N, C-alpha and C positions, 0 to 999 in steps of 0.2 A: 504493500500500500504506500510505503514511503512516509516521510515525516510530515507532509503537508496535510494529511487527512488522518483523523483518528476514528477507528471503527468502534461504534458503541454496541452494535449487535449485527450478526449475520445469521440468517436462518433460511431453511427450505420451507416454502409455502405450498401446500397441497390444496386441491379443490375442496371447498367447504361442504360439498355433497358428493355422494357416489357418482362416478362417471364411467362411461363404457370402457371396458378393457379390450383392446383390439389393436391390430396393426393396420394402418391406413397408408395406401399408396399415394405418393406425391406425383404431381403431373410432370410432363416433359419440361414445361417451363420452370417449374419449381426446382427440377433436378439439374438445371444448367450448371456447368462447371464454374462460371464466373459469378454465380450467386451464392457460393458456399462460404458465406461470411456473415457477420452480425451487423445489422443496421443499428447505429448508436445515436440516440437522440439525447439532447440536453435542454432542459427547461429551467429557467431561472425565475424565481418568484420574489416580489418586492418584500422589503423588511416589514415584519409585523411584531413590533415590540410586545413582549408579554405573551406571545403565542404559547399555547400548551403543547410543547414538542412531543411529549409522550403520547398525548391524545391523538395528534395528527399522525404519528407513526403507526399507532394502533389501528386507526381508521383505514390507513392505506394498506396495511397488511390484511385486514379483514376484507377490504374491497378487492384486493388481488385474489384472495381465496375464492370469493364469490364470482369474480370474472372468469376464473379458470374452470367454472362449471360448464357454461356454454362453449367456451373456447378451450376445451379440455386437451386438444392436441398440443397446446402451448405448455402443458405440464408434462408432455411426453419426452421422448428422445429420438433424434433423427439418426438414421443409419443407412448404409447402402442396401438396396433391395437384394434379397437372396435369389430372386427369380427373373431379374432383368437388369438393364443398364441404369435404371432410375434409382430414386431414393424412397424411403418409407419412414413413417413415424410410429414408434412403439408407444401406445397409449396405455399407461398403467398407473396414472396419477403420481408419477415420480416427483413432480413439483417444480416450481420456479424458485429463484433465489431473491431474497429481500435483504438489503443492507441498510442500516441506519448509521450515519457517520457525522462527524463534526469537523469543520475547517474554518472556524470563526477567526483565526489569525492569518489566514492565507488569501481568502477571497471575500469580496463584497459584491453587492448587486451591481455597483457602478463599473466593475471590472469587465462586464460583458457588453458594454455599450460599443466597444470597438473590438477589432480582431484580437485573438490571443497572441501572446508574445512569441510563442513557438508552436509548431504543429501539434505537439502533445501537451501543451501547457495545462489543458483542462482534463487530461486523462484521469487524474485521481478522483474525479467526480463520477466516474464509472470504472472503478478499479478492477472489477472482475472481468477481465478481457478474455474472450474465448478465441484461442488461436486456431482451433480445428473444430468446426461445428458437427463433425461426424464421429467424434471420439467420446460420445456419451455425456457431453456437457449439457446443462439445462439450456433450452432454447430461449428462455426469458429471464432477464436479470433486471431488477429495479434497485436503484440506490438513492436514498433520501439523505442529502447532506445539508446540515445546518451551517449557514454562513454568518458573517458579521451582522449584528444588529437585528437578528431575527429573520434575515433573508434565507431563502432555501434554494437548493438545486436538486432537481430530480433527473438522474441519468438513467436511461433505459436502453438495454440491448435486446434485440429480438432477431432470432435466426431468420435470415432472408429466404431460406428455403421454404419457410412456412407462410410468409406474408410478403406482399409488396408494400409500397408506400401507402396506397389507399387502404389496404387491409390493416396494416399496422396502426394507421391513424384512427380507423374505426374502433379497433380494440382499445387504443389509448383513451379515446373519448368515452367509451363504455366504462372502462376501469375508473376514469376520473369522476364520472357522474355517480358511480357507486361510492367513491371516496367522499364526495362533497354532499351526498344525500339528496341529489336532485335528479335521480334517474328518470328518464323519459319512459312512458308506458309503452310506446310503440317503437322501441329500438329494433332495427333490422336483425332478424335471427341469423346467426353465423351460418354460412352455407359452405359445405365442403366441395362436393361435385368435381374433384380434380380430374376425373376421367375425361371431362369435356375439353381439356387442353393437353391431351396425350394422343399419339398416333392411333388411327383406326385401322385395324387389320383389313387388308384387301382394298384399301382406299388411299393408296399412296399418290402424292402429288409430284409431278416431274419438276425438279428444282432447277431454275435458271440462276446460276451463280451471280450473274450480273444484277439480278434483282435483290441481292442481299449483300451490298457493299460493306455492311457492318462486320461481316465475317471474313472479308478478303484482306490480303496482305498488300502493302504498298512498299516500294523501295525506300530504304533508309538512306537519305542523302545527307544526313547530319553527322554520319560517322559515330552514331550512338544517340539516337533520338530520345530513348527513355532516360538515359543518364542526363541529357541536356535539360529535360523538363522536370526532373525530379530531384536534382541535387541542390542542397542548400536552400530548401524551401522556406519562404516567409509568408505567413498568412496575411490576407487582405480582406477588407470588408468595405463595400461601397453601397449606399442606399440610393435607389432611384424612386422618386416620388411620381405622382400622377403627371405633373407638369413635364418632368424630364422624359417620361415614357412617351408622352404625346409629342414631344420634340423629336424623339427618335422616329416615331411613326411619320411625322411630317417630312423629315429628311429622306426616309426610305421610300415613301409613296406607296401606291398599290394596295392600300387598305389592309396592311398587315396587322396581326395581333400583337399585343404587348410582349408575349412570349417570343414570337418570331423576331421582332426587331431587337429585343434585348439579348436574345441568344446570339444573333448575328453580330451585334456590337461587342459583346464580351469575347466571342470567338476571334473576331478581327483584332481587337486590342491585345489579346493574348498572343496571337501570331505575330503582330508587329513588334511586340516587346521581346519575343524570343529570337527574332531575326533569323528565321529559317531560310534556307536556300529557296530561291524563287520557284524552282520546279518541284519542291517537296510537296507531295500530295498530303493535304490535311483533311481530317474528318471531324465533324462535330456529331457525337453520338448521344442520343437522349431517349428517354423512355416514352412510349405511346400506349396509353390505356386502350385495351381491346375488348373491354367488357361489353360494349355495344357494337363491336365490329365483327363479331363471329355469330354464327347461327347454329343452334339457338343462342340468344344472348345469355350472358351469365347472370344468375339471379342476384337480386339485391342482397347484400350481406356476404357475397363471395369475397373471401379475404386472402386467397392464394395469389400467386404471381400471375397477373393477367395483363402483362405488358410485353411488347416487343421493342426492339431498338430501332429508332429512326436514325438515318445516317445522311447528313449533308456532306458533300465531298467536293473539293476543288484544290487548285494549287495555291501555295502561299502568295505568289505574285498576284494572281487574280483576286484572291480574297482581299488583299490590301488595296489594290488599285481600282477595283470596280465598285467599292463602296458598300454601305450598309444595305442598300436596296437589293443588291446582288446577293449578299449573304442571306437576307431575309427570304428571298425567293427560293434559295436552296433549302432552307429549313422548311418552308411551306411544302415544297415538292416532296421532301422526305416524308412528311406527314401524310400527304395525299396518296403515296404509294401503298399505304397500309390498308388492305382490305382482307376479306376472309381467306382468299387464296394465299396472300402473302403470309398471314398468320400460320396457315397450315404448312407452308414451306419452311418457316422458322422452326416449327415444332419438329419437323422431320430432320432439319439440319442439326438441331441440338441433340436429338435423340439418336439418330443413326450415325451421324458423323462427329458427334461431340463438338460441334462448331462453337467457337469462342472468339470474341473480338480480339484482334491482334493489337497491341498497344502502340505500334509505330504510326505516327501521324495523328494520333487520336487525342481529342479533348472530350472527356465525358461530362455531361451536364445532367443534373437531377433537379427537378422542380418540386420543392417542398412547400412552395408558397400557396398552393391551392389544395392542400390536403386537410385543412382544418386543424392543424397542429396548434395554431395560436389560441384555440378554444379549450385546450386541455387544462382544466381547473380541478386540481386534486383537493380542493378545500382551502387553497391559499390565494384565490383570485386567478385572473388570466395571467399567463407568463409574461414577464418583461422581455424575455429573450427566448427564442427558439432556434436551435441550430445543431450542428454535429458535436460530438464529444471531441473529435480530432479534426482539424482542418488540414486537408491535403490537396493534391493536384487535381482532384475531381471538383468541378464547379457546382455550387449549390445555389439555387434561388430560394430565399427564405422569407417567411411572412413577418410582418410587424404588427404588434398589438395596436388596435384602433386605427390602423391605416390599411384598409383592405385593398387599395389600389397601388400600394407601394411594395417594392421588392428589394430585399437586401441580397447583394451578390457576394458570396464568400468563396475565395479561391486562394490557394497557396501557389506562389510563383518563385522561381529562383531569385535570391536576393539581388543578383546582378541585373535582373530585369524588372525589379520592383518599381522603380521610379518611372520607367518608360511605360509599363503597364498601367499604372495608376493615372499618369498624365493622359494617356490615350483614352482611358475609360471615362474620365470626367471632362475631356475636351469636347468641342463641338463635333458632332459625328458627320463630317463632310464626306 
């Protein structure tokens, strides 16, 4: 744990009621090689002097036990399937981990208004880090850490094989409403149905490699692309309000969405700052929700991985010289390519060929700003800050409390490129 955080209690929390004992198969999309890690969220809550810390921790533990009843696979353990190439979860009420800790001399709520000092500066706020999600580790870890002045941090790790961003946010809000005593009566019932996103025997789709650039390799013209983009990283955080987003749209033209123009602007700023060779092919890879893009559509409450990767692709020279409108059009076309046949092609690529995105040329972007994470109130009010536990070279779009049209962009870039990246990001997007 280190000296910055002191653990008060660590315990295993099991479902509060009996749950089914069974082995459940995960889908082809759940079983993808590049999803075998833990999604790690960090929520910061404003100071509440005099708060009864013991009572808050007890309510959270009780809420976690109750939430694990309908979401009982999150109390199981994920392992490789004995009968095929995918994964499965053994459901026997093994439990999740709950940690209560104190760090009142190390962090205050104000520390989270800007980017962390280092990539792992906030790691102690979710100290139980799972290195291998298939080695019997609990798929769900919650850490409540008390900060200076009665502020609080809630770090939460959830096995990505079991949930995507939408699914994990649904679980988090359900857990939070149990903790704060304001549970809605009509909460969507969790839906499993993982078979709907797995290959169907005798119904194979002929795969055109050109239609799945997210899995293709491009030449490395940098003499070490991955080292170039991941060495000496320094976290950054820049907020775009509604006015700034509208300015990006005006410059881009073409009636693009806020996501399309901001994604293009960040991608271009990153590329300009890293000074790639002009002919280096660059990709912007981002998730696309397919719950309504497959037939039959996935039921409300489906919390498994129901996304595929959109991929915008161009040369570094064109991305810089042709401007934000060009980048926005590439992002839009990547979204438009995703239909039912595309999803089936992805399912077969990741199942049969174990396809996985190659890192050369790639910037990965994940949109957390539309998941509802800013509403996660565990009885301490809405969070002041929502973000990752660790800031790395994967770009995140984050929500801001009480500013539904604003987006915080968090990304770590090499220290040598930090000034150029920041200047490009906040400059006029010509």
